[in-house]
C-alpha positions in Angstrom: 86.2 131.3 116.5 89.0 128.9 117.2 92.4 129.7 115.8 94.3 127.6 113.3 97.0 129.9 112.5 99.7 128.3 114.6 99.7 125.3 112.5 101.0 127.2 109.5 104.2 128.2 111.4 107.5 126.0 111.4 108.4 123.9 114.3 111.9 122.9 115.4 112.5 119.4 116.6 116.1 119.7 117.8 118.1 120.8 114.8 115.3 119.6 112.4 113.0 122.3 111.0 109.5 121.2 110.1 107.7 123.3 107.6 104.3 123.3 109.4 102.5 121.7 112.3 100.0 119.4 110.7 101.5 115.9 110.7 100.9 112.4 109.1 100.8 109.7 111.8 102.8 106.7 111.4 100.3 103.8 110.6 101.4 100.2 110.1 100.7 98.8 106.6 99.6 102.3 105.4 102.2 105.1 105.7 104.6 103.4 103.3 106.7 105.4 100.8 104.1 106.1 98.2 101.6 107.3 100.8 104.1 109.4 102.6 105.2 111.1 99.4 101.6 112.0 98.5 100.7 113.3 101.8 103.9 115.6 101.9 103.3 116.7 98.2 99.7 117.7 99.4 101.3 119.9 102.4 101.7 117.8 105.4 104.4 119.2 107.6 105.9 115.9 108.7 105.2 112.5 107.5 106.4 109.3 109.6 107.3 105.8 108.4 105.2 102.7 109.3 106.4 101.2 112.8 109.5 99.1 112.2 110.2 96.2 114.7 113.7 97.1 115.9 114.6 93.2 116.4 113.7 92.6 112.9 115.5 95.5 111.5 118.4 94.6 113.7 118.3 90.9 112.4 118.1 92.1 108.7 114.5 90.6 108.2 113.4 91.1 104.6 111.1 94.0 104.0 112.3 96.2 106.8 114.5 97.9 104.5 111.6 99.2 102.5 110.1 100.7 105.7 113.3 102.7 106.6 114.3 103.6 102.9 114.8 107.3 102.6 111.9 108.6 100.2 113.6 111.6 99.1 111.6 114.0 101.2 113.3 116.9 103.2 112.7 115.3 106.5 112.9 111.4 106.9 111.3 110.2 110.1 111.4 106.5 111.1 109.4 104.9 113.9 110.9 102.1 116.1 109.1 99.7 118.2 110.6 97.0 120.6 111.5 96.2 124.1 115.1 95.3 124.0 117.5 98.3 124.5 120.2 96.6 122.3 117.9 96.1 119.4 116.3 99.7 119.8 119.9 101.1 119.8 120.9 99.1 116.8 117.7 99.8 115.0 118.1 103.4 115.5 121.8 103.2 114.1 120.6 101.4 111.0 117.8 104.0 110.4 120.1 106.9 111.0 122.7 105.2 108.6 120.0 105.2 106.0 119.3 109.0 106.3 116.7 109.2 109.2 116.5 112.8 110.4 114.4 112.0 113.4 113.9 108.6 115.2 110.5 108.2 117.0 109.9 105.5 119.5 106.5 103.8 119.6 105.1 103.7 123.1 101.5 104.0 122.1 100.4 101.0 119.6 97.6 99.2 121.3 97.7 96.1 119.1 97.6 93.0 121.0 100.5 91.4 118.9 102.6 94.5 119.8 101.6 94.8 123.4 101.7 91.0 123.8 105.5 91.3 123.2 105.7 93.9 125.8 106.2 96.8 123.2 104.2 99.7 122.0 101.8 100.9 124.8 102.8 98.1 127.0 105.9 100.0 127.9 103.6 102.6 129.7 103.1 99.8 132.5 106.9 99.8 133.2 108.4 103.3 132.9 111.7 102.4 134.1 112.1 99.8 131.3 110.7 102.3 128.9 113.3 104.8 130.0 116.1 102.4 129.4 115.0 102.1 125.6 114.8 105.8 125.4 118.3 106.1 126.9 119.6 103.6 124.5 118.3 105.1 121.5 119.2 108.7 122.5 122.7 107.4 123.2 123.1 105.5 119.9 122.3 108.3 117.4 123.1 112.0 116.8 119.6 112.9 115.4 116.7 114.0 117.6 114.7 111.2 119.2 110.9 111.7 119.7 108.3 109.4 121.6 104.6 108.6 120.7 102.6 107.6 123.5 99.0 107.3 124.9 97.5 108.7 128.0 98.3 105.4 130.0 97.5 101.8 129.9 94.2 102.3 131.4 92.1 104.9 133.3 93.8 103.9 136.7 97.1 104.6 135.3 97.2 107.9 133.4 100.9 108.3 133.6 101.8 110.0 130.3 102.8 113.3 132.1 105.4 111.3 134.1 106.8 109.4 131.0 106.8 112.6 129.0 108.8 114.4 131.7 111.4 111.5 132.3 111.7 111.2 128.4 112.5 115.0 128.2 115.2 114.5 130.9 116.6 111.6 129.0 117.1 113.8 125.9 113.8 113.4 123.9 113.0 116.4 121.9 109.5 116.0 121.1 106.3 113.7 122.4 103.2 112.8 120.7 100.1 111.9 122.7 97.2 110.1 121.5 94.2 111.1 123.7 93.1 107.5 124.8 94.4 104.8 127.0 95.6 101.5 125.5 92.7 99.7 126.8 90.3 102.0 124.9 92.0 101.1 121.6 90.0 103.5 119.3 86.7 103.3 121.1 84.9 106.4 122.5 86.2 109.9 121.8 89.9 111.0 122.4 90.2 113.0 125.4 91.8 116.3 123.9 91.8 118.1 127.3 93.9 115.3 129.0 96.7 116.1 126.6 97.1 119.4 128.3 98.5 117.7 131.4 101.4 116.4 129.3 101.9 119.8 127.7 102.3 121.3 131.3 104.6 118.8 132.4 107.3 119.3 129.6 109.0 122.2 127.8 109.5 120.4 124.6 107.0 120.3 121.7 104.0 118.3 122.3 101.9 117.0 119.5 98.1 116.1 120.0 96.6 113.1 118.2 93.3 111.3 118.1 90.1 111.9 116.2 91.3 114.9 114.2 90.2 114.9 110.6 89.3 118.4 109.7 90.4 122.0 110.3 87.7 122.7 112.7 88.8 119.6 114.8 92.3 120.6 114.5 91.6 124.0 116.0 89.7 122.4 118.7 92.3 120.0 119.7 94.9 122.8 119.9 92.5 124.9 122.0 91.7 122.0 124.5 95.2 120.6 124.7 97.4 123.6 124.3 99.6 121.5 122.1 102.1 122.6 119.7 101.2 120.7 116.7 98.6 118.1 115.6 98.9 114.6 114.1 96.3 113.1 111.9 96.2 109.2 111.4 93.0 107.4 110.1 91.2 110.5 108.8 93.8 109.8 105.8 92.1 106.5 104.7 91.3 107.2 101.1 92.1 111.0 101.6 95.9 111.4 101.6 95.6 115.2 101.5 94.0 115.4 105.0 96.9 116.9 106.9 97.8 119.1 103.8 94.3 120.5 103.9 94.5 121.3 107.6 98.0 123.1 107.1 96.5 125.0 104.0 93.5 125.9 106.1 95.9 127.4 108.6 97.8 129.3 106.0 94.5 130.3 104.2 95.7 128.7 101.0 94.5 125.9 98.7 95.5 122.3 99.4 98.1 121.6 96.7 97.7 118.5 94.5 94.2 117.6 95.2 92.5 116.0 92.1 89.7 118.3 90.9 87.8 116.3 88.4 86.7 112.7 88.0 89.4 112.1 85.4 92.2 113.7 87.7 90.9 111.4 90.5 91.0 108.3 88.2 94.7 109.2 87.4 95.5 109.8 91.1 94.3 106.6 92.1 95.8 104.6 89.4 99.1 106.2 90.0 99.1 105.3 93.7 98.2 101.7 92.8 101.2 101.5 90.3 103.5 103.0 92.8 102.6 100.3 95.2 103.1 97.6 92.7 106.6 99.1 91.9 107.6 99.3 95.6 106.5 95.7 96.4 106.3 94.0 93.3 103.1 92.8 91.6 102.2 89.7 93.8 102.6 91.5 97.1 101.6 95.0 95.8 98.4 93.8 94.4 97.2 92.6 97.9 98.8 95.5 99.9 97.0 98.1 97.7 93.5 96.6 98.1 92.8 98.5 101.5 93.8 101.7 99.8 91.5 101.1 96.8 88.7 100.2 99.1 88.9 103.5 101.1 89.1 105.4 97.7 85.9 103.7 96.6 84.4 104.5 100.1 85.1 108.2 99.9 84.9 109.0 96.3 82.7 106.3 94.4 80.2 105.2 97.0 77.8 104.5 94.4 80.0 101.8 92.8 78.1 98.6 92.2 79.0 95.6 94.4 80.1 93.6 91.3 82.7 96.3 90.3 83.9 96.7 93.7 84.4 93.0 94.1 86.2 92.9 91.0 88.6 95.7 91.8 89.3 94.3 95.2 89.9 90.6 94.2 91.4 90.6 90.9 95.1 89.8 90.6 95.7 91.3 87.2 96.8 94.8 87.3 95.6 95.8 83.9 92.2 94.7 84.6 92.1 96.5 87.9 93.4 99.7 86.3 90.7 99.6 83.7 88.1 99.1 86.3 89.4 101.9 88.5 89.3 104.3 85.5 85.8 103.3 84.6 84.6 103.8 88.2 86.3 107.0 89.1 86.1 108.7 85.8 82.3 108.7 86.2 82.1 109.0 90.0 80.0 112.0 90.7 81.4 112.2 94.2 84.7 113.3 92.7 83.4 116.7 91.7 83.2 117.5 95.4 86.9 116.8 96.1 88.0 120.5 96.3 85.4 121.6 98.7 86.1 118.6 100.8 89.7 119.6 100.9 
């Protein structure tokens, strides 16, 4: 049987101690403050902000402050993206000034709007330029700097071991590797064994990422990659306790805070909705919350009728949305299986 126990132990990233080794991945438009607070309350060892564009942050663009704002958690980790060293350095200084304990550099995002601006995974096509950004950020702040990357741009350029080694030499204190190339986006299966090459290239902690959503998958990726920790992303859609459940499984404990009844689930979803309205304001919050409500419906109320679902996901009146959510989730039979799924 594969062993999960390593995930229950703390991990040091520079001078910052992480309580366990099952992490919530940074996801643009998803891992905002309300989501991170929930994932951490459920037991995730580390939670990471949404990706923040360093140029926009440096220029003071509206909305960036919400992405880097300290959420009151013991470890505040902010992920920056960009391609200009001056902006990356300034963004790092701003984030550190807002209380960031760790700065992560995004060199793995495959989205065209990011790579088209020569940021994210596009930086893996020019390692010298990538290193100039790393050096700028490391030189700008006193807090630990980490890097998230992919295996490479495509199958002909699997240069993650080289980038990781050079990043370590430049002062980076942890790397996370998604087991796909940029050109794969999220297609096919993540290559967990390929992450082992990065682990062998460096002495700093390596975090394995890609297609992990259960304790069994976490144990398998650790076994095949030799990584020090796991990072879980899309498996959190509608299930904010996913990383926490993996950490709890490693510690042979129950996952904290998982709603255990239909009524508790209704309260949970409504509270998440209300927190998003509070953060963004009603007009923006109603729109931004819809993806989360859709995922909750998918996972825990699959039997909802189309008219109810449409009403929840199109209505602009929070009072009516909340009433519909309570009606749907309070009677959802699927909710009774929450604890066993966690």
